[in-house]
N, CA, C and O atoms as a GROMACS GRO file, in nm:
protein
  420
    1MET      N    1  10.436  -2.750   3.762
    1MET     CA    2  10.424  -2.695   3.910
    1MET      C    3  10.495  -2.521   3.930
    1MET      O    4  10.612  -2.491   3.907
    2ALA      N    5  10.394  -2.435   3.974
    2ALA     CA    6  10.504  -2.303   3.990
    2ALA      C    7  10.536  -2.280   4.079
    2ALA      O    8  10.472  -2.331   4.170
    3THR      N    9  10.626  -2.211   4.111
    3THR     CA   10  10.657  -2.206   4.293
    3THR      C   11  10.664  -2.030   4.267
    3THR      O   12  10.672  -1.963   4.164
    4ARG      N   13  10.657  -1.996   4.399
    4ARG     CA   14  10.686  -1.843   4.395
    4ARG      C   15  10.751  -1.811   4.578
    4ARG      O   16  10.752  -1.897   4.667
    5VAL      N   17  10.789  -1.696   4.589
    5VAL     CA   18  10.867  -1.675   4.709
    5VAL      C   19  10.761  -1.582   4.787
    5VAL      O   20  10.712  -1.473   4.754
    6ILE      N   21  10.742  -1.659   4.899
    6ILE     CA   22  10.667  -1.581   4.987
    6ILE      C   23  10.749  -1.608   5.116
    6ILE      O   24  10.810  -1.710   5.150
    7ALA      N   25  10.727  -1.448   5.202
    7ALA     CA   26  10.827  -1.417   5.324
    7ALA      C   27  10.924  -1.515   5.310
    7ALA      O   28  10.938  -1.598   5.400
    8GLY      N   29  11.000  -1.517   5.201
    8GLY     CA   30  11.157  -1.558   5.160
    8GLY      C   31  11.183  -1.689   5.191
    8GLY      O   32  11.280  -1.739   5.249
    9LYS      N   33  11.039  -1.761   5.125
    9LYS     CA   34  11.065  -1.899   5.082
    9LYS      C   35  10.989  -1.938   4.977
    9LYS      O   36  10.876  -1.904   4.943
   10THR      N   37  11.072  -2.021   4.928
   10THR     CA   38  11.016  -2.090   4.803
   10THR      C   39  10.927  -2.180   4.816
   10THR      O   40  10.961  -2.279   4.880
   11VAL      N   41  10.780  -2.175   4.756
   11VAL     CA   42  10.674  -2.268   4.785
   11VAL      C   43  10.593  -2.311   4.653
   11VAL      O   44  10.634  -2.263   4.547
   12GLN      N   45  10.518  -2.368   4.652
   12GLN     CA   46  10.464  -2.437   4.542
   12GLN      C   47  10.314  -2.395   4.534
   12GLN      O   48  10.223  -2.404   4.616
   13VAL      N   49  10.319  -2.344   4.395
   13VAL     CA   50  10.150  -2.268   4.402
   13VAL      C   51  10.083  -2.331   4.293
   13VAL      O   52  10.143  -2.398   4.209
   14ASN      N   53   9.946  -2.311   4.292
   14ASN     CA   54   9.870  -2.376   4.115
   14ASN      C   55   9.884  -2.225   4.085
   14ASN      O   56   9.952  -2.131   4.129
   15GLU      N   57   9.763  -2.249   3.965
   15GLU     CA   58   9.752  -2.130   3.877
   15GLU      C   59   9.661  -2.052   3.964
   15GLU      O   60   9.644  -1.946   3.905
   16GLU      N   61   9.602  -2.050   4.059
   16GLU     CA   62   9.532  -1.912   4.132
   16GLU      C   63   9.608  -1.897   4.261
   16GLU      O   64   9.560  -1.831   4.353
   17GLY      N   65   9.700  -1.943   4.269
   17GLY     CA   66   9.783  -1.867   4.371
   17GLY      C   67   9.756  -1.962   4.483
   17GLY      O   68   9.786  -1.903   4.587
   18PHE      N   69   9.715  -2.076   4.509
   18PHE     CA   70   9.696  -2.152   4.633
   18PHE      C   71   9.792  -2.226   4.677
   18PHE      O   72   9.813  -2.313   4.593
   19MET      N   73   9.884  -2.239   4.795
   19MET     CA   74   9.966  -2.321   4.822
   19MET      C   75   9.960  -2.465   4.799
   19MET      O   76   9.882  -2.517   4.880
   20THR      N   77  10.020  -2.562   4.708
   20THR     CA   78   9.972  -2.685   4.711
   20THR      C   79  10.060  -2.791   4.798
   20THR      O   80  10.051  -2.911   4.774
   21ASN      N   81  10.135  -2.746   4.890
   21ASN     CA   82  10.205  -2.798   4.989
   21ASN      C   83  10.220  -2.778   5.119
   21ASN      O   84  10.327  -2.743   5.169
   22PRO      N   85  10.067  -2.810   5.212
   22PRO     CA   86  10.063  -2.760   5.311
   22PRO      C   87  10.192  -2.772   5.396
   22PRO      O   88  10.208  -2.679   5.475
   23ALA      N   89  10.278  -2.859   5.395
   23ALA     CA   90  10.374  -2.870   5.486
   23ALA      C   91  10.508  -2.748   5.459
   23ALA      O   92  10.604  -2.735   5.534
   24GLU      N   93  10.482  -2.671   5.336
   24GLU     CA   94  10.570  -2.588   5.322
   24GLU      C   95  10.508  -2.439   5.422
   24GLU      O   96  10.589  -2.358   5.466
   25TRP      N   97  10.392  -2.427   5.442
   25TRP     CA   98  10.337  -2.333   5.518
   25TRP      C   99  10.415  -2.325   5.647
   25TRP      O  100  10.455  -2.424   5.708
   26ASP      N  101  10.438  -2.180   5.689
   26ASP     CA  102  10.446  -2.152   5.822
   26ASP      C  103  10.376  -2.031   5.849
   26ASP      O  104  10.302  -1.987   5.761
   27LYS      N  105  10.390  -1.961   5.974
   27LYS     CA  106  10.356  -1.824   6.012
   27LYS      C  107  10.335  -1.695   5.995
   27LYS      O  108  10.262  -1.599   6.017
   28GLU      N  109  10.487  -1.756   5.916
   28GLU     CA  110  10.520  -1.576   5.832
   28GLU      C  111  10.504  -1.571   5.704
   28GLU      O  112  10.529  -1.464   5.648
   29ILE      N  113  10.456  -1.693   5.621
   29ILE     CA  114  10.375  -1.716   5.495
   29ILE      C  115  10.263  -1.697   5.516
   29ILE      O  116  10.210  -1.653   5.414
   30ALA      N  117  10.164  -1.713   5.634
   30ALA     CA  118  10.029  -1.676   5.669
   30ALA      C  119  10.024  -1.474   5.647
   30ALA      O  120   9.948  -1.400   5.584
   31VAL      N  121  10.141  -1.447   5.732
   31VAL     CA  122  10.135  -1.303   5.739
   31VAL      C  123  10.137  -1.243   5.616
   31VAL      O  124  10.057  -1.164   5.565
   32GLU      N  125  10.220  -1.283   5.583
   32GLU     CA  126  10.262  -1.229   5.391
   32GLU      C  127  10.146  -1.232   5.343
   32GLU      O  128  10.100  -1.122   5.310
   33LEU      N  129  10.058  -1.359   5.323
   33LEU     CA  130   9.947  -1.386   5.253
   33LEU      C  131   9.833  -1.279   5.294
   33LEU      O  132   9.766  -1.211   5.217
   34ALA      N  133   9.826  -1.281   5.464
   34ALA     CA  134   9.719  -1.208   5.476
   34ALA      C  135   9.725  -1.078   5.426
   34ALA      O  136   9.625  -1.010   5.403
   35LYS      N  137   9.870  -1.032   5.405
   35LYS     CA  138   9.855  -0.847   5.356
   35LYS      C  139   9.805  -0.838   5.234
   35LYS      O  140   9.729  -0.751   5.191
   36GLU      N  141   9.871  -0.972   5.155
   36GLU     CA  142   9.808  -0.967   5.006
   36GLU      C  143   9.637  -0.965   4.985
   36GLU      O  144   9.574  -0.925   4.887
   37GLU      N  145   9.588  -1.022   5.107
   37GLU     CA  146   9.424  -1.032   5.084
   37GLU      C  147   9.371  -0.950   5.149
   37GLU      O  148   9.258  -0.979   5.189
   38GLY      N  149   9.427  -0.820   5.184
   38GLY     CA  150   9.389  -0.668   5.224
   38GLY      C  151   9.353  -0.665   5.394
   38GLY      O  152   9.295  -0.571   5.449
   39ILE      N  153   9.409  -0.811   5.477
   39ILE     CA  154   9.414  -0.787   5.598
   39ILE      C  155   9.538  -0.755   5.671
   39ILE      O  156   9.609  -0.855   5.679
   40SER      N  157   9.600  -0.630   5.738
   40SER     CA  158   9.686  -0.601   5.779
   40SER      C  159   9.709  -0.684   5.934
   40SER      O  160   9.819  -0.669   5.988
   41GLU      N  161   9.660  -0.724   5.967
   41GLU     CA  162   9.714  -0.805   6.097
   41GLU      C  163   9.638  -0.908   6.123
   41GLU      O  164   9.517  -0.888   6.114
   42LEU      N  165   9.685  -1.041   6.162
   42LEU     CA  166   9.616  -1.112   6.195
   42LEU      C  167   9.638  -1.136   6.349
   42LEU      O  168   9.744  -1.155   6.409
   43THR      N  169   9.484  -1.130   6.405
   43THR     CA  170   9.441  -1.111   6.535
   43THR      C  171   9.454  -1.273   6.577
   43THR      O  172   9.481  -1.356   6.491
   44GLU      N  173   9.428  -1.316   6.736
   44GLU     CA  174   9.403  -1.432   6.779
   44GLU      C  175   9.275  -1.484   6.738
   44GLU      O  176   9.255  -1.605   6.730
   45ALA      N  177   9.189  -1.398   6.711
   45ALA     CA  178   9.052  -1.501   6.610
   45ALA      C  179   9.089  -1.519   6.494
   45ALA      O  180   9.035  -1.615   6.440
   46HIS      N  181   9.170  -1.456   6.427
   46HIS     CA  182   9.242  -1.482   6.284
   46HIS      C  183   9.250  -1.643   6.328
   46HIS      O  184   9.167  -1.733   6.313
   47TRP      N  185   9.379  -1.642   6.387
   47TRP     CA  186   9.497  -1.768   6.423
   47TRP      C  187   9.362  -1.888   6.464
   47TRP      O  188   9.360  -2.003   6.420
   48LYS      N  189   9.283  -1.843   6.534
   48LYS     CA  190   9.204  -1.957   6.632
   48LYS      C  191   9.115  -2.051   6.487
   48LYS      O  192   9.104  -2.173   6.475
   49VAL      N  193   9.069  -1.953   6.403
   49VAL     CA  194   9.038  -1.992   6.223
   49VAL      C  195   9.148  -2.044   6.141
   49VAL      O  196   9.104  -2.124   6.058
   50ILE      N  197   9.267  -2.029   6.134
   50ILE     CA  198   9.338  -2.085   6.073
   50ILE      C  199   9.393  -2.167   6.106
   50ILE      O  200   9.455  -2.236   6.024
   51GLU      N  201   9.394  -2.193   6.230
   51GLU     CA  202   9.423  -2.322   6.278
   51GLU      C  203   9.352  -2.448   6.277
   51GLU      O  204   9.385  -2.565   6.262
   52PHE      N  205   9.237  -2.379   6.301
   52PHE     CA  206   9.142  -2.492   6.270
   52PHE      C  207   9.107  -2.560   6.144
   52PHE      O  208   9.054  -2.670   6.127
   53CYS      N  209   9.149  -2.468   6.056
   53CYS     CA  210   9.145  -2.494   5.922
   53CYS      C  211   9.225  -2.586   5.864
   53CYS      O  212   9.194  -2.650   5.764
   54ARG      N  213   9.347  -2.596   5.934
   54ARG     CA  214   9.475  -2.685   5.920
   54ARG      C  215   9.478  -2.809   5.962
   54ARG      O  216   9.529  -2.909   5.911
   55GLU      N  217   9.394  -2.789   6.101
   55GLU     CA  218   9.401  -2.944   6.135
   55GLU      C  219   9.286  -3.009   6.100
   55GLU      O  220   9.266  -3.126   6.130
   56SER      N  221   9.201  -2.935   6.031
   56SER     CA  222   9.062  -3.019   5.959
   56SER      C  223   9.123  -3.044   5.809
   56SER      O  224   9.043  -3.125   5.763
   57ALA      N  225   9.210  -3.022   5.721
   57ALA     CA  226   9.269  -3.027   5.611
   57ALA      C  227   9.355  -3.170   5.629
   57ALA      O  228   9.360  -3.265   5.551
   58LYS      N  229   9.429  -3.153   5.774
   58LYS     CA  230   9.465  -3.281   5.809
   58LYS      C  231   9.404  -3.425   5.778
   58LYS      O  232   9.433  -3.518   5.703
   59THR      N  233   9.302  -3.397   5.876
   59THR     CA  234   9.194  -3.504   5.891
   59THR      C  235   9.134  -3.546   5.738
   59THR      O  236   9.146  -3.668   5.726
   60SER      N  237   9.086  -3.498   5.646
   60SER     CA  238   8.983  -3.466   5.550
   60SER      C  239   9.073  -3.459   5.433
   60SER      O  240   9.036  -3.505   5.325
   61GLY      N  241   9.175  -3.410   5.445
   61GLY     CA  242   9.297  -3.382   5.334
   61GLY      C  243   9.254  -3.264   5.208
   61GLY      O  244   9.306  -3.241   5.099
   62LYS      N  245   9.137  -3.204   5.278
   62LYS     CA  246   9.105  -3.070   5.184
   62LYS      C  247   9.080  -2.916   5.290
   62LYS      O  248   9.103  -2.911   5.411
   63ALA      N  249   9.046  -2.844   5.235
   63ALA     CA  250   9.008  -2.686   5.292
   63ALA      C  251   8.855  -2.758   5.335
   63ALA      O  252   8.794  -2.843   5.270
   64PRO      N  253   8.823  -2.709   5.438
   64PRO     CA  254   8.711  -2.688   5.498
   64PRO      C  255   8.614  -2.571   5.440
   64PRO      O  256   8.648  -2.454   5.422
   65THR      N  257   8.519  -2.614   5.422
   65THR     CA  258   8.369  -2.507   5.344
   65THR      C  259   8.347  -2.406   5.446
   65THR      O  260   8.402  -2.426   5.555
   66LEU      N  261   8.293  -2.327   5.436
   66LEU     CA  262   8.203  -2.216   5.542
   66LEU      C  263   8.179  -2.274   5.650
   66LEU      O  264   8.232  -2.255   5.759
   67ARG      N  265   8.066  -2.374   5.610
   67ARG     CA  266   8.006  -2.387   5.734
   67ARG      C  267   8.096  -2.476   5.808
   67ARG      O  268   8.108  -2.456   5.928
   68GLN      N  269   8.167  -2.578   5.748
   68GLN     CA  270   8.231  -2.657   5.840
   68GLN      C  271   8.339  -2.527   5.931
   68GLN      O  272   8.396  -2.564   6.034
   69ILE      N  273   8.351  -2.433   5.898
   69ILE     CA  274   8.460  -2.364   6.012
   69ILE      C  275   8.344  -2.276   6.031
   69ILE      O  276   8.410  -2.178   6.066
   70THR      N  277   8.259  -2.246   6.035
   70THR     CA  278   8.182  -2.186   6.136
   70THR      C  279   8.134  -2.257   6.210
   70THR      O  280   8.091  -2.194   6.307
   71THR      N  281   8.110  -2.406   6.220
   71THR     CA  282   8.083  -2.481   6.324
   71THR      C  283   8.187  -2.519   6.398
   71THR      O  284   8.186  -2.511   6.521
   72GLY      N  285   8.282  -2.562   6.334
   72GLY     CA  286   8.413  -2.652   6.379
   72GLY      C  287   8.495  -2.534   6.496
   72GLY      O  288   8.527  -2.559   6.612
   73ALA      N  289   8.512  -2.420   6.430
   73ALA     CA  290   8.590  -2.284   6.468
   73ALA      C  291   8.491  -2.235   6.600
   73ALA      O  292   8.545  -2.170   6.690
   74GLY      N  293   8.362  -2.264   6.608
   74GLY     CA  294   8.270  -2.156   6.671
   74GLY      C  295   8.305  -2.034   6.664
   74GLY      O  296   8.372  -1.970   6.744
   75VAL      N  297   8.248  -1.996   6.545
   75VAL     CA  298   8.266  -1.823   6.519
   75VAL      C  299   8.125  -1.806   6.424
   75VAL      O  300   8.076  -1.902   6.365
   76SER      N  301   8.090  -1.722   6.421
   76SER     CA  302   7.935  -1.722   6.356
   76SER      C  303   7.954  -1.672   6.191
   76SER      O  304   8.048  -1.602   6.154
   77THR      N  305   7.860  -1.715   6.113
   77THR     CA  306   7.935  -1.612   5.909
   77THR      C  307   7.938  -1.485   5.952
   77THR      O  308   8.037  -1.422   5.913
   78LYS      N  309   7.846  -1.415   6.033
   78LYS     CA  310   7.889  -1.269   6.038
   78LYS      C  311   8.070  -1.234   6.084
   78LYS      O  312   8.143  -1.144   6.044
   79GLU      N  313   8.092  -1.334   6.170
   79GLU     CA  314   8.224  -1.268   6.249
   79GLU      C  315   8.329  -1.317   6.151
   79GLU      O  316   8.441  -1.267   6.139
   80LEU      N  317   8.274  -1.432   6.074
   80LEU     CA  318   8.390  -1.506   5.989
   80LEU      C  319   8.418  -1.411   5.849
   80LEU      O  320   8.518  -1.424   5.778
   81PHE      N  321   8.318  -1.324   5.828
   81PHE     CA  322   8.340  -1.253   5.703
   81PHE      C  323   8.382  -1.102   5.749
   81PHE      O  324   8.449  -1.029   5.676
   82ALA      N  325   8.335  -1.064   5.883
   82ALA     CA  326   8.440  -0.968   5.935
   82ALA      C  327   8.563  -0.994   5.913
   82ALA      O  328   8.618  -0.919   5.833
   83LEU      N  329   8.655  -1.116   5.983
   83LEU     CA  330   8.778  -1.141   5.989
   83LEU      C  331   8.828  -1.158   5.848
   83LEU      O  332   8.925  -1.098   5.803
   84PHE      N  333   8.744  -1.253   5.777
   84PHE     CA  334   8.830  -1.250   5.631
   84PHE      C  335   8.682  -1.213   5.496
   84PHE      O  336   8.597  -1.281   5.439
   85PRO      N  337   8.725  -1.056   5.497
   85PRO     CA  338   8.562  -1.018   5.395
   85PRO      C  339   8.604  -1.085   5.283
   85PRO      O  340   8.716  -1.127   5.251
   86LYS      N  341   8.469  -1.090   5.214
   86LYS     CA  342   8.464  -1.114   5.057
   86LYS      C  343   8.538  -1.249   5.045
   86LYS      O  344   8.660  -1.264   5.034
   87GLY      N  345   8.446  -1.339   5.049
   87GLY     CA  346   8.481  -1.469   5.035
   87GLY      C  347   8.561  -1.557   5.141
   87GLY      O  348   8.649  -1.630   5.095
   88PRO      N  349   8.535  -1.557   5.317
   88PRO     CA  350   8.619  -1.590   5.370
   88PRO      C  351   8.627  -1.766   5.360
   88PRO      O  352   8.684  -1.812   5.459
   89ALA      N  353   8.603  -1.821   5.308
   89ALA     CA  354   8.641  -1.980   5.342
   89ALA      C  355   8.753  -1.991   5.226
   89ALA      O  356   8.842  -2.075   5.237
   90LYS      N  357   8.744  -1.872   5.076
   90LYS     CA  358   8.814  -1.893   5.012
   90LYS      C  359   8.982  -1.824   5.073
   90LYS      O  360   9.098  -1.856   5.049
   91LYS      N  361   8.922  -1.725   5.156
   91LYS     CA  362   9.088  -1.643   5.196
   91LYS      C  363   9.128  -1.684   5.282
   91LYS      O  364   9.249  -1.664   5.298
   92VAL      N  365   9.063  -1.756   5.376
   92VAL     CA  366   9.119  -1.832   5.500
   92VAL      C  367   9.189  -1.964   5.471
   92VAL      O  368   9.260  -2.015   5.559
   93ALA      N  369   9.164  -2.053   5.292
   93ALA     CA  370   9.212  -2.139   5.297
   93ALA      C  371   9.360  -2.092   5.262
   93ALA      O  372   9.462  -2.147   5.303
   94ARG      N  373   9.353  -1.973   5.174
   94ARG     CA  374   9.477  -1.913   5.105
   94ARG      C  375   9.577  -1.944   5.191
   94ARG      O  376   9.671  -2.022   5.177
   95ILE      N  377   9.526  -1.827   5.342
   95ILE     CA  378   9.632  -1.758   5.428
   95ILE      C  379   9.656  -1.848   5.502
   95ILE      O  380   9.744  -1.826   5.586
   96ALA      N  381   9.579  -2.001   5.504
   96ALA     CA  382   9.645  -2.113   5.603
   96ALA      C  383   9.700  -2.212   5.501
   96ALA      O  384   9.681  -2.331   5.528
   97GLY      N  385   9.775  -2.177   5.370
   97GLY     CA  386   9.825  -2.237   5.298
   97GLY      C  387   9.759  -2.390   5.264
   97GLY      O  388   9.827  -2.493   5.274
   98LEU      N  389   9.596  -2.388   5.215
   98LEU     CA  390   9.556  -2.434   5.174
   98LEU      C  391   9.514  -2.495   5.066
   98LEU      O  392   9.596  -2.452   4.986
   99GLY      N  393   9.443  -2.567   5.005
   99GLY     CA  394   9.394  -2.557   4.840
   99GLY      C  395   9.278  -2.507   4.850
   99GLY      O  396   9.207  -2.511   4.950
  100LYS      N  397   9.250  -2.453   4.737
  100LYS     CA  398   9.098  -2.398   4.751
  100LYS      C  399   8.964  -2.467   4.806
  100LYS      O  400   8.958  -2.576   4.748
  101PRO      N  401   8.908  -2.459   4.850
  101PRO     CA  402   8.763  -2.538   4.906
  101PRO      C  403   8.672  -2.555   4.786
  101PRO      O  404   8.650  -2.484   4.688
  102GLU      N  405   8.627  -2.669   4.824
  102GLU     CA  406   8.537  -2.740   4.754
  102GLU      C  407   8.406  -2.645   4.693
  102GLU      O  408   8.327  -2.633   4.787
  103GLY      N  409   8.367  -2.591   4.602
  103GLY     CA  410   8.248  -2.533   4.565
  103GLY      C  411   8.263  -2.379   4.585
  103GLY      O  412   8.165  -2.312   4.617
  104CYS      N  413   8.364  -2.332   4.570
  104CYS     CA  414   8.462  -2.201   4.598
  104CYS      C  415   8.448  -2.162   4.427
  104CYS      O  416   8.476  -2.250   4.345
  105VAL      N  417   8.410  -2.041   4.387
  105VAL     CA  418   8.418  -2.000   4.222
  105VAL      C  419   8.578  -1.903   4.233
  105VAL      O  420   8.625  -1.851   4.132
   0.00000   0.00000   0.00000
């Protein structure tokens, strides 16, 4: 398993750059990953989605799908795409320190 330094911390990542151990994640890492994804600032709305995804993954053991995010976090698909442009489920999973959601290419 590969490792990478993000926000001064060494974390385990897979070949696509997704963290493989959600316990290594913290908010500083999220901020750095968001910048890499082209999101310069994480707003309260971003954190609401990120926190929902992390809680959902604790229960299910995997990153939630787009539909699960919109339903569970109470945001519309349009809002989700505005917060996390071009592939929101995949982006939010990466920023939240989770694995790639099932069904994402």
